[in-house]
SEZA-606065 format. One record per residue (C-alpha): x, y, z. Coordinates in steps of 0.02 Angstrom, whole numbers, padded with zeros to 5 digits, always signed. Example, Ala and Ser with C-alpha at 12.3 -4.5 7.8 and 13.67 -1.06 7.14 Angstrom:
BEGIN
+00615-00225+00390/+00684-00053+00357/
This chain:
BEGIN
+00012-01097+00960/-00132-01191+00882/-00198-01138+00704/-00145-01098+00523/-00184-00976+00463/-00633-00132-00584/-00612-00089-00798/-00791-00114-00821/-00738-00100-01001/-00889-00001-01071/-00927-00108-01223/-01069-00094-01343/-01152-00249-01283/-01066-00341-01135/-00972-00330-00975/-00817-00432-00953/-00785-00544-00802/-00668-00503-00664/-00539-00629-00615/-00504-00596-00433/-00611-00447-00385/-00797-00433-00387/-00932-00306-00349/-01034-00340-00191/-01186-00363-00304/-01107-00508-00381/-01063-00429-00544/-00886-00442-00608/-00761-00333-00710/-00606-00362-00810/-00447-00265-00860/-00331-00303-01000/-00196-00170-01012/-00088-00178-01174/+00044-00050-01176/+00220-00078-01100/+00317+00011-00971/+00508+00015-00981/+00630+00043-00842/+00735+00198-00863/+00839+00206-00705/+00840+00169-00522/+00932+00090-00376/+00894-00063-00278/+00709-00064-00226/+00675+00093-00329/+00645+00134-00516/+00597+00279-00630/+00487+00207-00762/+00406+00281-00914/+00256+00216-01019/+00293+00256-01202/+00145+00257-01331/+00103+00405-01436/+00014+00540-01342/-00155+00601-01407/-00194+00785-01448/-00213+00901-01305/-00367+00948-01204/-00384+01034-01032/-00524+00941-00955/-00479+00776-00869/-00664+00711-00864/-00697+00534-00909/-00779+00579-01071/-00627+00675-01133/-00484+00572-01060/-00443+00506-01230/-00402+00695-01283/-00276+00717-01144/-00090+00730-01192/+00080+00746-01112/+00136+00659-00954/+00100+00631-00773/+00240+00598-00645/+00191+00479-00512/+00284+00426-00356/+00223+00256-00292/+00274+00122-00168/+00274-00063-00194/+00211-00186-00258/+00311-00141-00413/+00201-00249-00528/+00050-00148-00479/+00130+00018-00520/+00192-00046-00690/+00014-00111-00735/-00064+00050-00673/+00050+00151-00784/+00025+00051-00941/-00160+00032-00921/-00181+00223-00888/-00076+00264-01038/-00175+00137-01145/-00338+00228-01090/-00286+00407-01103/-00127+00420-01212/-00044+00510-01063/+00139+00454-01034/+00173+00404-00854/+00340+00433-00776/+00348+00321-00619/+00464+00331-00472/+00448+00175-00364/+00516+00162-00195/+00474+00138-00011/+00372+00265+00075/+00534+00322+00164/+00623+00342-00003/+00471+00431-00077/+00475+00561+00068/+00658+00581+00052/+00642+00613-00137/+00503+00744-00109/+00613+00831+00020/+00765+00838-00102/+00657+00904-00236/+00573+01034-00133/+00653+01187-00224/+00604+01107-00395/+00453+00991-00376/+00432+00858-00506/+00292+00739-00440/+00111+00768-00492/+00031+00618-00398/+00101+00539-00243/+00047+00372-00167/+00115+00311+00001/+00095+00158+00107/+00065+00261+00258/-00097+00355+00294/-00010+00451+00434/+00121+00513+00310/-00022+00569+00195/-00096+00667+00337/+00070+00744+00362/+00074+00798+00182/-00092+00886+00212/-00027+00964+00370/+00121+01033+00276/-00003+01113+00146/+00068+01013+00000/-00092+00933-00064/-00222+00992-00187/-00404+00961-00151/-00492+00852-00283/-00634+00729-00280/-00601+00586-00402/-00740+00493-00490/-00811+00353-00386/-00749+00429-00223/-00929+00408-00169/-00908+00217-00173/-00757+00219-00057/-00740+00170+00124/-00777+00346+00202/-00634+00316+00332/-00512+00309+00189/-00545+00488+00131/-00488+00640+00236/-00611+00769+00288/-00544+00898+00159/-00551+00777+00009/-00365+00784-00023/-00302+00600+00004/-00390+00445-00046/-00350+00271+00012/-00374+00195-00159/-00306+00032-00089/-00251-00037+00081/-00148-00170+00163/-00143-00238+00338/-00004-00308+00442/-00006-00479+00524/+00110-00612+00583/+00187-00710+00444/+00276-00874+00483/+00382-01005+00397/+00280-01169+00395/+00430-01283+00382/+00483-01214+00554/+00317-01193+00638/+00166-01297+00593/+00035-01185+00668/+00037-01018+00754/-00090-00900+00826/+00004-00813+00959/-00054-00634+00998/+00076-00492+00987/+00121-00491+01168/+00156-00686+01170/+00287-00664+01035/+00393-00573+01162/+00340-00659+01327/+00359-00838+01265/+00539-00907+01267/+00487-01031+01129/+00505-00883+01008/+00674-00831+01068/+00782-00776+00921/+00648-00827+00796/+00567-00660+00770/+00596-00517+00648/+00508-00355+00601/+00521-00240+00448/+00616-00081+00468/+00481+00041+00520/+00575+00193+00453/+00573+00115+00280/+00407+00029+00289/+00259+00144+00309/+00143+00001+00348/+00253-00057+00491/+00277+00125+00554/+00091+00146+00562/+00062-00024+00649/+00186+00018+00785/+00101+00196+00816/-00074+00118+00803/-00028-00018+00926/+00053+00113+01042/-00104+00221+01038/-00220+00075+01069/-00123-00002+01213/-00024+00137+01280/+00111+00088+01406/+00071-00097+01385/+00117-00081+01198/+00286-00005+01250/+00321-00155+01366/+00273-00278+01229/+00389-00196+01103/+00528-00203+01234/+00489-00390+01264/+00510-00426+01073/+00684-00346+01078/+00728-00442+01233/+00669-00597+01146/+00789-00577+01002/+00699-00466+00881/+00794-00422+00727/+00766-00293+00591/+00823-00365+00424/+00771-00213+00321/+00614-00149+00226/+00462-00257+00187/+00545-00362+00050/+00705-00400+00147/+00614-00445+00303/+00499-00568+00219/+00645-00644+00136/+00724-00676+00300/+00574-00783+00346/+00550-00862+00178/+00725-00930+00180/+00714-00991+00359/+00837-00867+00425/+00697-00814+00544/+00540-00910+00581/+00417-00768+00621/+00385-00592+00544/+00302-00470+00663/+00200-00332+00569/+00227-00413+00402/+00132-00330+00263/+00003-00450+00212/-00005-00428+00018/+00177-00484+00012/+00134-00643+00105/-00018-00686-00004/+00084-00662-00161/+00223-00773-00094/+00107-00905-00039/+00021-00913-00210/+00196-00941-00282/+00212-01092-00166/+00323-01019-00031/+00316-01106+00138/+00226-00959+00226/+00063-00929+00315/-00012-00769+00390/-00138-00727+00518/-00206-00568+00605/-00188-00581+00799/-00357-00583+00891/-00318-00415+00986/-00315-00331+00816/-00202-00247+00692/-00193-00091+00581/-00275-00086+00407/-00172+00047+00322/-00260+00149+00184/-00135+00194+00047/-00158+00379+00012/-00156+00441-00166/-00144+00636-00183/-00111+00774-00309/+00025+00893-00252/-00006+01077-00259/+00151+01100-00359/+00093+00983-00496/+00137+01039-00675/+00012+00925-00756/-00142+00947-00651/-00272+00885-00779/-00169+00729-00804/-00152+00707-00618/-00336+00720-00596/-00368+00589-00728/-00240+00475-00648/-00336+00492-00482/-00497+00448-00573/-00415+00292-00647/-00359+00233-00481/-00539+00222-00420/-00602+00161-00588/-00662-00025-00613/-00503-00059-00698/-00393+00021-00570/-00480-00070-00430/-00460-00233-00529/-00272-00206-00535/-00274-00174-00345/-00356-00340-00311/-00235-00431-00432/-00095-00363-00324/-00169-00442-00166/-00208-00269-00093/-00376-00217-00015/-00478-00116-00140/-00531+00060-00087/-00708+00044-00148/-00833-00040-00039/-00936-00110-00179/-00791-00221-00225/-00716-00371-00136/-00574-00491-00179/-00559-00681-00167/-00370-00671-00165/-00351-00632+00016/-00438-00591+00172/-00562-00446+00153/-00557-00293+00265/-00722-00341+00354/-00639-00501+00417/-00485-00422+00491/-00490-00376+00676/-00427-00201+00700/-00372-00082+00840/-00462+00080+00886/-00352+00216+00809/-00322+00403+00810/-00231+00439+00647/-00188+00620+00703/-00103+00549+00859/-00012+00426+00748/+00045+00553+00629/+00123+00656+00774/+00211+00505+00848/+00244+00377+00719/+00419+00440+00668/+00476+00440+00852/+00409+00265+00886/+00491+00195+00727/+00658+00271+00772/+00650+00201+00955/+00621+00029+00886/+00762+00037+00758/+00883+00100+00893/+00826-00038+01005/+00861-00175+00881/+01044-00117+00863/
């Protein structure tokens, strides 16, 4: 236990500087969304929000040159962080005049809502925090094929072969710990279960609610096989608790109720640390899962042109700027961030996402049942 752990606003004469995100060539970009987003309804952890400027006159083509002529709305389902979803909605509306109706919830809540609305689909664009769940949407033939602008600048591993889902951003999971209880920590995943020093100090997000945690568990299980099952069992034997989804699980560690969060979503940690919370995060040496957050257009979309324009915006300079500001990993490889550890510096497992898609729900349920 020994160590701590884009818009290029096209102007007439200049490019604005980027605060936290930069292109790999060293140039920078900036975004300054101006419209507001107001909360309309929602339960704890979820919200339906609508941006509300005047819409522009209609036009069918969602190309970048004609985005200002788009009209109407686009319905987007999106996971946390809430601040990112709000800023994406207001910036897109300011750019295009298209109203954004935004439902925010965990990946589990989004999937449940889509299932409930199956007979009367509402969503146009869906974003999830689980790449495996995105692959599941493709397998169920729910996703429209579309190649957004700037897709050629993305990490090729964050695009499916049929060009249906795009990891416009990503997060990784790591070990987050409370620095008032533990000075330094670099224990690997297995040690957190085998070492009695961590007895009753460890927690994990609910993998049924957290897509990132669910994909971590299935990725770990694929990479290490039976050894992974033994390690997960050892966590439970060492007092592992499940306080809830990502936010609740992190709160348990921030307040000192628990000292260590296994498979904690990193962007939450970086954000909390910047606010002065007594937290630190590291990625165990044996590796972890970097989880592309898939964005997609549903085949049942009633606002397809607007949905395509929204997908374009996600990969624009401005959209990627907002991603960086939210402590997430940008989906484009020509952009890096100074707000967090970049993807190239995070050790990762060898993964089979198809295997993970088939097994992640079962593995998640097994853990939840074991923690009871």
